[in-house]
C-alpha positions in Angstrom: -2.7 20.9 -26.5 -4.0 23.7 -24.3 -7.8 23.9 -23.7 -9.9 26.8 -22.6 -10.8 25.3 -19.2 -8.8 25.9 -16.0 -6.0 23.8 -14.6 -8.4 21.0 -13.3 -9.8 20.1 -10.0 -7.8 20.4 -6.8 -6.8 16.9 -5.7 -7.4 15.7 -2.2 -5.1 13.8 0.2 -5.5 10.2 1.5 -3.7 9.2 4.7 -0.8 11.5 4.0 -0.5 10.8 0.3 -0.9 14.1 -1.5 -3.3 14.1 -4.4 -2.1 14.8 -7.9 -3.6 17.7 -9.9 -4.8 16.9 -13.4 -3.8 19.7 -15.7 -6.3 20.7 -18.4 -4.6 23.9 -19.5 -0.8 23.7 -19.3 -0.2 27.4 -19.9 -2.6 28.3 -17.1 -1.1 25.7 -14.8 2.4 27.1 -15.4 1.3 30.7 -14.9 -0.6 29.9 -11.7 2.3 27.8 -10.3 4.8 30.5 -11.4 7.0 27.8 -13.0 8.7 27.5 -16.3 8.4 24.2 -18.2 11.7 22.7 -16.9 10.9 23.5 -13.3 7.4 22.1 -13.7 8.7 18.9 -15.2 11.4 18.6 -12.5 8.7 19.1 -9.8 6.4 16.5 -11.4 9.2 14.0 -11.8 10.1 14.5 -8.1 6.5 13.9 -7.1 6.4 10.8 -9.3 9.4 9.4 -7.5 7.8 10.2 -4.1 4.7 8.3 -5.2 6.9 5.3 -6.3 8.7 5.3 -3.0 5.4 5.3 -1.0 4.1 2.6 -3.3 7.1 0.4 -2.5 6.5 0.9 1.2 2.8 0.1 0.9 3.5 -3.0 -1.2 5.9 -4.3 1.5 3.2 -3.7 4.1 0.7 -5.5 1.9 3.0 -8.5 1.6 3.5 -8.6 5.3 -0.3 -8.5 6.0 -0.9 -11.2 3.4 1.6 -13.4 5.1 0.3 -12.6 8.6 -3.4 -13.5 7.8 -2.8 -17.2 7.0 -0.6 -17.5 10.1 -3.4 -16.1 12.3 -5.9 -18.4 10.7 -3.6 -21.4 11.2 -3.3 -20.4 14.9 -7.1 -20.2 15.2 -7.4 -23.6 13.7 -4.8 -25.0 16.1 -6.6 -23.6 19.1 -9.9 -24.9 17.8 -8.4 -28.3 17.4 -7.0 -28.2 20.9 -10.5 -27.2 22.2 -12.1 -30.0 20.3 -9.7 -32.6 21.7 -10.1 -31.3 25.2 -11.9 -33.7 27.5 -11.7 -36.6 25.0 -8.8 -38.2 26.9 -7.0 -38.6 23.6 -3.5 -37.0 23.2 -2.8 -34.9 20.2 0.3 -35.5 18.2 1.6 -32.4 16.5 4.6 -31.3 14.5 5.6 -27.7 15.2 8.2 -25.4 13.8 11.1 -24.8 16.2 13.0 -22.7 13.8 12.8 -22.1 10.1 12.9 -25.5 8.5 13.4 -27.3 11.8 10.4 -29.2 13.2 9.8 -31.2 16.4 7.0 -33.6 17.3 5.0 -33.0 20.4 2.4 -35.0 22.4 -0.2 -32.6 23.8 -2.4 -33.9 26.6 -5.6 -32.1 27.7 -4.8 -28.5 28.1 -6.8 -25.4 29.2 -4.2 -22.9 27.9 -2.0 -22.0 25.0 1.0 -19.7 24.6 1.0 -17.1 21.9 3.9 -15.1 20.5 3.1 -11.5 20.7 6.2 -10.2 19.0 9.5 -8.7 20.2 10.4 -12.1 21.7 7.4 -12.0 24.1 5.1 -15.0 24.6 2.1 -15.1 26.9 -0.1 -17.9 28.2 -3.8 -17.5 27.5 -6.8 -19.7 28.1 -8.1 -21.3 24.9 -11.1 -19.0 25.0 -9.0 -15.9 25.5 -6.6 -17.0 22.8 -9.5 -17.5 20.3 -10.9 -14.1 21.1 -7.5 -12.4 20.7 -6.7 -14.2 17.5 -10.1 -13.4 16.0 -9.6 -9.8 16.9 -6.2 -9.8 15.4 -7.5 -11.5 12.2 -10.3 -8.9 11.9 -7.8 -6.1 12.4 -5.4 -7.5 9.8 -8.1 -8.0 7.2 -9.4 -4.4 7.9 -5.8 -3.1 7.6 -5.4 -5.0 4.3 -8.6 -3.4 2.9 -7.4 0.1 3.8 -4.0 -0.7 2.3 -5.5 -1.9 -0.9 -7.6 1.3 -1.1 -4.5 3.4 -0.4 -2.6 1.5 -3.2 -5.4 2.1 -5.7 -5.5 5.8 -4.7 -1.7 6.0 -5.1 -1.8 4.3 -8.5 -4.4 6.8 -9.7 -2.1 9.6 -8.5 0.9 8.0 -10.4 -1.3 7.9 -13.6 -2.4 11.5 -13.2 1.1 12.6 -12.6 2.4 10.7 -15.6 -0.3 12.1 -17.8 0.5 15.6 -16.5 4.2 15.2 -17.3 3.3 14.1 -20.8 0.9 17.0 -21.3 3.5 19.6 -20.1 6.2 18.0 -22.2 4.0 17.9 -25.3 2.8 21.4 -24.7 6.4 22.6 -24.6 7.3 20.7 -27.8 4.2 22.3 -29.5 5.3 25.8 -28.3 8.8 25.2 -29.6 7.5 24.2 -33.0 5.3 27.2 -33.2 8.3 29.5 -32.3 10.4 27.7 -34.9 7.7 28.0 -37.6 7.4 31.7 -36.8 11.1 32.4 -36.8 11.7 31.6 -40.5 8.7 33.7 -41.4 10.3 36.7 -39.7 13.6 36.0 -41.5 12.0 36.2 -45.0 
């Protein structure tokens, strides 16, 4: 199980997620870390649980962003529709969501402004042009955040895999060492 090379390359960190260290030589790794097998396995299991916790948080953020992007696009389409109808003298009939599952019908005459929810129960009135600019900026930011989040998740999955492989290598090395000791013990007794 042990090879002649060192304990692998030193892993980096990405946005606060510590990198996992791939272990080539378990014996060297244990000696350098000053750990016995059980302590090393406990440390690696704890690190694996930390990675799983961070993964759950990142997946929740990813779901939120994936839900937010279509909402922003829908708002952009709505503002574009209002701008297209502006000046035509034709009223726009629209169904809008008042509350979850509750809709109301509205008749919208020519308008130069729209109201946008900013969050925390805050709504502001913007001109259609300002609203379009703000929504496009929010859409770009959300897509960029999603890309970073996907990259973070990939990095995290790599760290989980490296940690799982390291746990298996340490465990297998320990089993191998115990077998060597057991095979040597009967030879001494004879």
